[in-house]
C-alpha positions, 0 to 999 in steps of 0.5 A: 754262648753261641753267635747271635747271628747263628741263632737268627739263622736257626730261627729263620730255617725253622720258620722256613720249615714251618712255611713249607709245612703249612703249604700242605692242606693235610698238615695244616689240618694236623697243625690245627688239631695239635700245633706243637706236636705237628711241628715236632713230628715234621722236623721243626725244631720249635726250641729254635723259634723265639717264644713269641713266635712259637706262641703266635703260630701255635695260636693260629686258626686253620684259616689263618694258616691257609692265608699265611700259606697263600701269602708265602706262595705269592711273595716267593713267586714275586721274588719278595723272599729270603733264602735260608739253608732250608728253603725260602720264606716271604719277606714282609 
């Protein structure tokens, strides 16, 4: 069995990939039509995300995705974020 902190790190990296993906209007529209397919086709390893997170994000509407993308931008711009090896995600 792997190091639990590595699993957390993998999940955070994939969450950063998701945050980057939803920053694009085009990809938000794709995600709205096919959430898991869009994640997979854009390099997000959905298996690294906990089931509860995967289920939650797969159920988000386009407007909810847009709100999350805006929140991500504001939080990163205010230095209220967490760096990962892939990118930065908002810290709430």
